[in-house]
N, C-alpha and C positions, 0 to 999 in steps of 0.2 A: 175394310176400315182399318185394319192393321198396316195395309200397304199404304193407304193415304198418309197416315201417321208417320210411317218411315220416311216418305218422301218428303213430309214437311220440314223434319228434323235434318235429313239430308241437306235441303234447301237452305234451312239457317245455318249449318254448319260451313256450308260453301261461303255464304256471304260473310261470315265471321273470318273465315281463313283469307279471303280477299281482302278485308279491311287491315288485317294484321300485317300481311306480307311486305307492302311498301314500307309500312313504318319501320320494321325490322331492318329492312335492307338500307334505308336512308341511316338508321343508327350506326350500323356496322361501319358504313363508309365514312360516317364522319367521326368516327371513334379511331381512325387509323391517320393521324396527320402525316402529310409527308414534306419532310423537311426541303427547303429550298437550296441550302448549302450544307454540306456535312463534311468538311475537309478532313481527309485521310480515311473515312470509314469505307470508302470503294464501294457503297451500297451492300455491305456484308455485315452490318450491325453497328452497335454502340463502339465507338473510339476507346481504346484501352491505353492508358499511359500511369505511370507511378513515379515517385521519388523516394530516396533513401539516402542515408549519410554515406559517405565515401570518402577514401583516401585520395590522394592526387592523381594516381593510375588508375585505380579500379575502385568499385564498390566494397564496403566493409559489412561487418554483420551487426553493426549497431542497430538495435530498435528505435532511437532518437537521439537526438544531440544533448547531451548534458555536460555542463560545465559548473566549475567553481573557480570564482575569480575575486579579485580585491577591485575597489573603485579605480577607475583609471586603464585598467587591463585592456589588452588588445588580445582576442582571439581569432586564429586564421583557421578554416576548415572548408570543406568541399562537400557539394551535393550533387548525387547522380539523378538525372532525369531519363526515365526509360519510355521508349515507345515499342509497345507489344504488338502493333499492327503492322500490315504490310505497306501502307502508304506513308510517306514522309508527313509529320506534324509541324506547325509552328505554334509555339506556346509561348504564354508570358509568364516570367517567374518573379515574385514579389515576395517581401516578408510582412508579417502582420503579427498582431498582437492576440493573445488567446483569451477566451472566456470560457465560462461554466454555463451550459443551456440549462434551461428549465426543470429537465429530468435528471441532471447531475452528470451530463456528457461533456466532453471536451470538444472545442469547436475554435476556429480562427475566424477573425473579422475579415470581410470582402475586400477588394481592393480600394471601393471608394471610401472605406473608413480610414481616418487619420490615426496612425499609430503614436502612442506615446511612451511606450516602454520598450520591450525587446525589439519589436517590429520596426521601431524608429532607430535602432542601434546597428542594424544589420545593413551591410552594403554588398550587393551582389556583383560579381564580375562581368555577369550580363542578365539584362531583363527580357529579351526576347531571344528564343531559341528556336532554330531548325533542326528537328530530330529526325533521321532518317529512320526508315521502317526495319522494325526488329533490332534495334541497336539503342544505344544511349550517349547522353552528352555530359560531361563532369564540369560543374560550374563552381568556381571559387567563390569564396565570401569571407568578409571580414566584419566581426562583432566586437565593437568598441565600446566598454562599459563606461558610462560618464563618471567624472570625479565627485559630483554630488549625487549620490544614488542611496536609497535606504538599503539596510541590509535585509537579507531573507531572500524569499523566491521571487523570481521574475520569469514569467512564462511568455512564449510566442511560438512562431514557427515560419517556415519557408513554403510557398504554396506554388505549384504549376498549374495554370489555368488555361483551358482551351474554350474559346468563345465560338459559338455556331448559331445559325438562325433557323427556325423552323416555321412552318405554318401551320396555325390551328384549324378547326373545322370551319371557322367563319372566315377564314381566307386571309386572316391578319398575320403579319411577321411578327414572331417571337423569338428574343434573344435568350440562348440558353448558355449558362456558364458551367462547365464541368471543372470540378476543382479536386486535388489531391495534395496533401501537405505532410512534412516532416516536422515533428515537435522539436521545441528548443526549450529546455529547462536550465536555467542560470540561477546559481544561488552566490549572491554577494555575502563577502565576509562581514561579520558583525554579530551582535546579539540577535538569537533567534527566539521568536516568542509564539510557540505553536498555540493557539486560544480559538474555541469555538464558543459561540453564544446560541442561545434559543430564543428567538423572538416571535410575537403575536400567537401564543398558544390558545386556541379556542376549540369548545368542545360543544357542539349541538346535540341535543338530546332528542331522540325519536320515539315517541310513547307508543302504546299500544291499547287497544279497544278491550282487552281483558283486565279487569281490576285487579285481579291476582297474579298476572303475568309480568314478564320483564320487557323492556324496551331495547333500543340500540342506540349508538353514539357514533358521531363521526368527529375524530380528532384531527386538526389541522395544526400545524407550526413550521415555523422557519429556522433552519440550522444556517448560522452565518459564520465566515472565516473571519474573524477580526484580528487575526494575528498576521505573520508574515511569512508563514510556512504554509505550503500546500498540505493537506490532512485528508485522510479518510475518516470516517465515521460510522459508529453502529450505534443504532437508536432502540430504546426500549420504552414501551407506553403501558402505563397501569391504569385502570379507572376504577375506584373504589367506591362503595355506597356509604352512607352514614353509619352503619352498623358494621364496618370492617370487611363486608365481602368484597370479593374481586370479580369484573366481567372478564369475558374473554375477549383478547385484543389480538387481530392478526397482525404479527410480526411486520413492522415497516421495513421497507427494503433499505438497505445499506447505502452508504454513500462511498463510491471508489476513490474519488477524488474532488476536493474543493480546494479551488485556488483563493490565495489571499484576497479578501473583499468581497469574494462571490458568495451567494445564497441560494439555498435549494428549499423548496416548499415541499413538506412531508404529510400524507394523509394516511390515517389509519382508521380502521372501524372496529368498534366493540360491540359484542353481543352479550345478551344476558344482564344488561345494566338494571339494576334495582332502583326504581324512582322513590329515593328517600328525600326528596325535597332539594338538599344540597349535596350532591356528589364531587368527589374530587378526581382530578387527572394529575398524574405524575407523569412527567417526561425525563428521562435520562439519556444524555449522549455521551458517549464515550469516543474521545478522539484516539485515532491510530495514525501510525506511518503509512504513507503511500505505499504502495508494493514497490519494491527495489530501492527505498530511500533508508537513509539512516535511522535508527532509532533514537527518538529523542528522549531526553532524560526525565523530563516533566511535562505531562499530559493531563492536566486536570480536568476531572469529570465534571460534568453540566448537570445540574438538575433544575427542573422548572416544576412549580406546582401551581395550579389554579383550581378554584371552586367553580361548579356550573350548576345552574338549575335543572333538577329533574322532578317536575311537578306530577304526581300520580293522578291525573285529572280523572280516569276512569273511577279509580277508587273514592275520590272526592265526589263524583256524580252520584255513584251507589250510597254512599253515606247520606248525600242530602235528599235523595230520594227516601232512603230508610227513616231518617228523622222526620221527612214531612208525613209519611205514612203513619208513623208513631204519633206524632202530633194530631192527625187527623182522627185516629182511634181513640185517644184520650179525650178529645172535644166531645166526640159523639157519645161516649160513655157518660161522661159528665152531664149532657144535655138530657140522656135517657133517666139518670138517677133524678136529676133536677126534675122532670116531667111527673115523678110519682110521688114528691113530698111537696108539703104546702110551704110558703115563703117563710113564716115564721121558724119552721123547723129547719130549713135548708140555710139560714143565714148563719147560725152559729158555727154549723159544719165548714161551710164554705170559709169562714174567716179563720176557724182553726186550721184548715188545710193550707190557706195561704200563708199563715204564722209557721206552720211546720215546715212548708216547702221552703220560706224565706230562710228560716234558721239553718236547714241541711244545706242550702246552695251557700250561705255564709261560711260555714263550716268546712266545706268541701274546697271551695274556690280560695279560700284563704290559705288552706294548705297548699294549693297549687300554686297560689302567687308566692309563697315563701320558698316551695322546690324550684319555682322557675325564675326567682330574681337573677338578673345578669351577675350579680356580687357574688352569687354561690357557684357560678361556672368554675370548673377546674381552671386554676391558672398556675403557670410554672414558678417554681420559687426562682427570685433572683439571687445573683452573686456578684462580687466584684472580679474584674478583669483589668489586669495590667498591660498597659500598652507601653511597650518599649523599643527604641529609646524614647524618654519621656519628651526629648526635643529633637528634631531633625527636620528633614526635608522631604518634599514630595517625591523624589527619586531614592529614599534609602530605605532598605528592607526593615519590616516591621514585625514584631513577635507579640503575640497575644498570649497571655499566661493566667489561667484561672485561679483564684484565691481558693479554692476547695475542689475536690474531686467530684466528677458526674455521680448520680445515684447508681446504685447496684445494677438496676435493670437496663442501663443505658447500653446501647449497641453501636450507635453511630453519632456523629457531631456533625454541625453544619454552622456557618458563620456568615454574618450579614453585615454591611455598612450602611448606615442611613445619614442623609443630611443634605446639603443644598446641591442639587444637581442630580444626585442619584434617584432611582424610582422610589414611591412612596413606600412600598413593601422592602426596600432594601436591594443593595446589589451584593449576590452572593461573592464573598472573597474566600471561602473555604468549602470546597464541594461536600456533597453528602459522602462522607469518608468514615470507615470504620474506627471505632473509639482506639484500637490498639496501633494506629497509624501514628500517633503522636506520642512522645515522651511525656514523662512526669517530672514536676519539681517538687522540692521539699513540701510534704503536707498532702502529695496525692493529686495536686491540681494539674491541668494539662499546659504543656507548652507548645503553642501552635504558631509556627513560622509562616507568614503570608507568603504566597507563590510570587506575586508581582507587588509592586509598589502603589501607592497612591495616585502616582500620575497615571499608571497604567490602567487603574481601574476606573478613574475619569474618563480616559479615552474610550474605555469600552462603554461606558454610559452614555457617550457623546458630547462630553463638555472638557473644557481645559483648564478653568480656573477654579481652583479650590477656593473656599472661603467659610468661614465660620466654624460651628462645631460639627464634628462627625463622630457617630457613637457606633461602636461596635458591640454585636451581640452574638455571643456562642451559644447554641443550644444544644443540650443533650437529648437526643432521640431515641425511641425505642428500638426503632429498626430502620432499614434504608427505605421502605415504603410506608412505615408508621411514623408520621411528622408530629407526633404527640411529643410536646417538649416535657420534659422531667424536670429540667432546671436550666435557667438561663443565666449566662454570666455576661454583664455589661461594662464597657468602659468606654474612654473617649478621648480624641486630642482636638486642638484647636487650631485652625490656620489663620496667624496673625499678618501674613505677608503672602504674596502671591504662590511663592514655592517653599515656605517655611512654617512650620508648626510648632506648638509648645503645649504645656499644660497636659501632656497625657498622662492618663489614669496610672495611678502607682497604688498598689494594695499590699497590705501586710500578709505575708505568706508564712504560716507557722510549721515548722519542722516537727516531728514527733519528739517530745521530751526536750524541746529547745525553745528559746525566746524568740519572739517575732521578729522577722530580719526582713528588709527591704528587697525588692526585686533590684533596683539600682543602688549605686554608690551614693545616690544623694540620700538627704534625711527621709525617712519614712514619715508621711502625715499621719495624724492621728486618724482613728477608723471609729465608726460608730455601727451599730446594729441596723441592719437594712437588709432583710432577706436572708438573713444566715451570716454575711460577709459585708463589712462596710467597704466603702471605696472612698478615698479622699482624692483631690485634686490638687496638684502643685499651683501655687499663686503666679501671679503674672510679674512678680518683682523677683524673678530670677530664681525662684524654687527653693530660696532660704525658709520662707514660711509657706504655711499650708493651712487650707481651709478645710473644714469638716463637711462630710457629705451630708445633707439634709436628712433628717430621719422621717423619711416619707413612707417607708415600707417597701419602697419599690427599688432600692438599691441602685439607683440612678447615681451616677457621680454629680458633684457641685457643678454648677453652670450648665446642666442639661435639663430641660424640663422633665416633671415626672411622667408625664406622657409618654415620652420617648421608651423609657423602659417597659410602662405599661402596654404598649402597642407591639414591642417586640415580643412581651410573655404572651399576648392574646393572638398572635399570627399564628401560632399553632393549634389553636383553640377555636378558629373561627366558626367552624359547624355547631360546636356546642353553644359557643355564644349566640349565634344566629336563633337556635332553637329555644334557648331560654328565653331570649327578648321575646319571641314568638309566644311562649307559654305565658310569659308575665302578662302580655297585653291580652290574650284571650281570658286567663284569669281574672283579671283586673275588670274587665267587662262583664264576666259572669258574676263577679262580686257585687258590683253596683246594681246588676238586675235582682240579685237575691235581697240585698239591702232594700230596694224599692218594693220587693214582693212582700217582705215581711213588715216593712211599715205600713202598707194597705191592709195585711191581716190585722195588725193592732188596732187601727183605726175601726176595721169593721167589727170587732169584739168590742171596741170601746163603744161603738154606737148601738149594740144589741140590747142592753138594759133599757135604754128610751124607748125603743120601739116596742119592747114586750110591755112596759107599763102601759 
């Protein structure tokens, strides 16, 4: 019997082996394509060749071509093309523009792509080369910078290409293009603007089935080079819950080189995220010079903050089940008590119970409504902010000066501008920087010079025409990652022409033991009490007269809606306000239910004497 079983097993294994062998042999032969033509390989493997910068007679040690030039300049140089194989090669040589790949790498466009930058400015001495085996050929080229060219970095390269034809496993002919290139970095003289922005910040929360556990989150955002200088960058991501706790975030990869106009998408993962309904993600990007480049004088930090929903669904389900069980228990207990008493005796007790429950609900929910009213949400105190000069152009530097110092617990400051064309939450004009970065004016206020002009900020936001009133808000923060605003200072300016503004806010700055002095040489307008410091706005009649700021308690300058200052004050308290609004709504519903319950109890007690008679 054992022998019979063994024979059967051997027969099955043999059948399986015969079925598998033909398939394996077919796969092996199909996975080894045989090229129809491979110029220069001699059947000994992949062809190898390369390029490098060169002098007129022999190659040099430069890692790439790097030039600094003015518009209209002509640069002459040489490229060495090497053939490391034994067979001669026929190579095509051409210039092309560079681009940043999706993962942040450097690459050059293919030959069929029409170049519009450095690739179109290079003229090679030869475009087709015959390179002997184990040898090299030096090719001269000329780079002519156009007269009308923007200042900053322009990047491209010179490519040597070998075309071959292979046969795939289906017998089809496939063209294969092997390419190697040498980079060209050209910096045109003029104003350099190193600038990065953070776009498309999004956080997706992934919950957990444990009601008392923590979840995870995926943070994605895009870093874009909106300046005219290639930059490197280092990113930091922080995820915080409503109670101030921080999740563990894996450090996102750095960006070694980001060309002007290019963008890279970054993804970071966070663990230990507490689902507190509305959590906060903060992304900070520190621009850095590319390795080997000169150190730029100004590299402004970029900070982006977004709230996201982290709903504790497991906890809510648990609470719902517990509430249902408690309700069922109370109903069953009430029915048992009712079964052992007569109707005349039960009616007064039920009426009294309803009235007592109603009164308790009214008192408790009234307190909850008062505590949860949005008006009681902590809001930052507002103050005046001087904009100087009070009249100027969109290409003129601007300085913001607060009329009073930040509170004692302030560690960092941040500034935004709002108005037509800018995002609803405002465009950051001063990154999240330490308080000690900026000097003080008489009276202890801050003097904050803006890094760029209004034209630059508009270009970063994606528009060109400045119109109407633009409001600046300087917020005093508790820390670099604590965006609670202890005090806001607001000021504005108004564009009356395409490239000119006027009516810049001017405030009175009081020095210790001295009379109030204006920020500018023009007469200082009267001030009123508004959030601690008034803000006046110059009139449209040339600044000789002034109109007082409205006493609306918000500190907003004249000509600016009160809601602008209020919105700026509430930006840092979004989470608190959201919880307050939710508490207010729940408390209001509970209050209405309590009132209805109390009224029903009163009616039942009023009807009791008639039924007893």
